[in-house]
N, C-alpha and C positions, 0 to 999 in steps of 0.2 A: 502479364507475361512472366514466366518463370524460366530462368536459365540455370541448368545444373552444371557444376564443375566438379569432377572427381579427382581425388588425390592431388590437391592443388596447394597454393600458398595464399596468404592474405594479400600479398603484394599483387599477385596475378588477379585476384578477385577485384582489388581496387582498380586496376587498369581496365578490366572488362566492364566494370560498372561505369567508369568514365566514358568508355567507348559507346556503351549502350545509351547513355544519356545524350551524348553528342549526336548519335545516329537518330535519336528520337527528337532532337531539337530542344531538349530540356537540360538545364544545368541545375546544380545543387544550390544555387542562390536562393535565399529565402528560407532555407532550413535553419531553424533556430537552436537546435541542440542535437546531440547524439544520445540515443537511448540504447544502452547495452543491457541485454536481458540474459541472466544466467539461469538456465532452467533445465528441466528434464523433458523427455519425450512426452510424458503425461500432460505437461502444462504448456508446452511451447506454442502450440497452435492457438490456444485460448489467449495467451499473452500477446502473440502477434496480432490477433484479431482486435484486442483491446487497444493496442498501440496504433494500429491502422485507423481505428475509429477516433482515437484521441488526436491523431495527426491533422484532423480537420480544423482543430483549434491551434495545434502546435506542430507545424510542419517540421519533420525531423528525419534523421537517418536512424534506422533501427537495426541493431546488430544482435542477433540471437546466438548465444553460445550454448550448444547442446552437447554435453559431454556423454558420449555413447559408450566408450570403453576406456575408462581412466587407467586400467591396469594392463592395457595392451602393450606388448613389447615394441610395437612399431608406432611411431608418431605419424598421424595422418589427419588431413583436413579435407573434408568434402563440403562443398558449398552450394547454396541456392541463392540466386539473385532474383528478387521480385520487384518489378516496377509496374507502373500503370495501374490497371484495375486490381491487381493482386497486392498492391502496396498502399492504397489510399493516397494521401498526400505525403508519402514517405518514400525513401529508398529502404528496402528490407534486404538484409543479408543474413542468411541462416548458415551457421558454421557447425557442422557435425564433426567433433574432434575426438581423437583417440590418443592414448598413450601420453608421451611427454608433451605433446602439443597442447594439452589441457593444463599443464602445470603453471604457466605464467600468463594469465589472462591479459594483463596490461600489454605485454609484448605481442600477444596474438592479435589484438584488435587495433594496435597502434596505427597501422597503415590505412585503416578504414575510418578513423575518426575525422569528423569535419574540422577543418582548420578554424581556429579562433572561435569555436562554439563550445558552450558548456557541455560537460558529460554527465549523464544521469545513469546510475547503475540500479538495476532492479532484480531482486531475487524473489520471484512470485511463489516459490514452493520450498523455500529454505530460510531458516532464521539463523544467521551467523552470530557468533558471540561478539564479534567486533567488526562490523562491516567496513569501517574506515581503515582498518589495518590489513584488509585483504588486498590481493594484487590489483583487483579492479577498483576497489574502494579508494585506493590511494590517488587515483586520477579523477575521481568523480566529485562534483560539487554537491550533488544530492544522491543519497543512498537509500533506496526504498526496499523495505522488507514487508512481509505480510504474515503476521502471526495468527491469522484467522483459522487455519486448519491444524494448528498445533494441538495435540491431545492434552498437553499440560500447559495451558496458557500462562499460568503464573511463572513456571520455570522458563518459558520462552521470553517473557517480559523481563525477568531478572537477568537473563543472558544479555539481552539488548541493553539493559540499564548498566550492567557492569562494563560493557565495551562502548558506551555511548560517546559520540563526538558530535558537535554541531554539524548539521547537514544530514544526520540520520533521520529516517522517517519510517512509519509503519501504517499500512493501509487500514489496519484495524482501528487506528486513531482517526484516520480520515473519514471512516464510515460514521463517526460520531458528530460530524460538523453540524448537521441539521438538528440533532438532538440537543446539542449544547446551545445552539442559537435559540431554539424554542424555550428551553429552560431559562436562559438569560432574559428572554422577552417577558416571560411570566413573572419573574422576580422584579422586573422594572415597573410592574403595575401595582396600584394600591392593593392591600393596606401597608405594604412595605414593612412587614413584620420579619424579625429574624427567623431563620430556619433553625429548628431545634434538633432535628435528626433527619437522616436520609435512609431510604431503603432502595436498593438496586436489585432487580431480578433479571437473570439471564441464564442461558444454557451453561452447563458446567464446563464446556469446552470453549467458551466465548472469551477471547482476550479483550474484545470491545467492552464487555460488561465489567471486566476488571479495571480497564482504563477509565471507564466512566465513574466507577466508585472511587478510584484513587483521585481523579480530578475533582470530584465534588468534595471529598474530604479535605483536599489541599486548598480548595478555593473558599469553602465555607467554614472550615475549622470546627466541624461538628461530627458526632459519631455517625458512621456510615455502616450499614449492614448489607452485605452482599449475599443474596440468596440464589439458589439454583431453581430453574423452572421445574414445576412438578410434572408437567406434561412435555416430555422431550420432543414430541412430534409437532407441537404447536409452533407455527411460523418457523419451520426448520431453517429457512433461508436467512432468518434474522437472529443474531446471537443475543442482542439486547432486547429484553421484553418490556420491562416496566421500571419507571423511576418515580418514587414517592418522596415528596418534600413535606415534612411534618412541621407545621407552625401552630401557634397558640389558637388561631381561629379555625384550624382544620388542616386537612391534608390536600396538597396538590398532587395529582397523579397523571402521569403521561404514560399511556399503555398502548402497545402495538396490538391492534385488533385484526389487522390484515397486512399482507405484504405491501400494500399501497397506502395504508391509513393508520394514524395513531389517534387515540381518544384522549382529550384533555378534560380532566375533572377538577373543578375548583369549588371551594365552599361558597354557597350563595349564588352560584352561576350555573346556567344550563351547560350540559355536556357539549363539547365541541369536537367535531371530527375533522382532523387536519390531514391534508394530503402529504404524505411523507414516504415515498416509495423506498423499498429496500434498495440500496445502491449497488449497482453492478460494477464489474471490474473496470469497464471503460469510464464510468462516472468518477470513481475515486482516483484513477490514474490521471485523468484530465485535470482534476482539481490539484493534484500534487504538482503537476507540471506548470501550473499557472505562476508559481513563485518558487524560485530556487533558493530563497533565503531560509536560513535555519529557523525551525519552529521552537521558540524558547519555551512556550508553555508545555509542549510535548516533552521536551527534555526535562523540565521540572517534575512533571507527572511521572515519568519513567524512573528518574533517579531519586526522587524524594517521596512522591505519592505512593507508588507501588510498594516499596519497602515498608513504609509506615503502615499501609493497609494490611500487609502480610504479617507484620509484627503484632498488630492488634487482633487479627484473626487467630493467631497462634496462642495468644494469652488466655 
């Protein structure tokens, strides 16, 4: 069910949401967090869809702030309340805001936050320089960015690194979880030789490829070469293409051969084809919401690994 409220206030929306829940015999008990999504019209339905799907594991209240006319002379809030089949295991409130109403996100959403529940902020189509210092970021325990669609991924990661605070996260890093786990598993097997050098291949616009290269250089303390894919059309949905670990006995290669599969090649062993689907928005968002604790490794990669990788590439 979708209820539309024109030219309203968030206090009025909160009261209407409560009455809708009471009429339906459902209360907000069991909601584990409030997810506030700062987005544009281009992305907000995709973001809501991902949040609804993720709510099956993390019941939550979803507040979408869609700034439609920031320069309007008149402050205005139009709202949609979505419950039941239109909201998954969530309450969804979409706020279309104009003018001064968009200036202070913290005040705007305050009446809609669940009491005594953590707040997660998500910018699905914008990379801020300092998420923690933004109006919304100041009240959020976890602040999620997504540098995937940035044309200059290095510049985007440098901005995130300059303003990094514990609790910041990036879905471009979350998309690497299975890659990192597979590489760690390979290095835990004989012959336990040291890695001499690393090659990472990915699309030129892939922040995940940059983060992978920076992580490997930071973790292994060996030279890492970051190369761009020769065929930009190959596996367009995946930014990271190949990782090669060079050891004395030969090269270990993990190569994406399809959107659902990677090929593992090791010296003296037959090729292995490992199921590793390209992760969609729901998958990575769900993983992020499993733990609201700061990701120490991501912080080190962002603040130390990326700058070091960039310095070496510039020399």
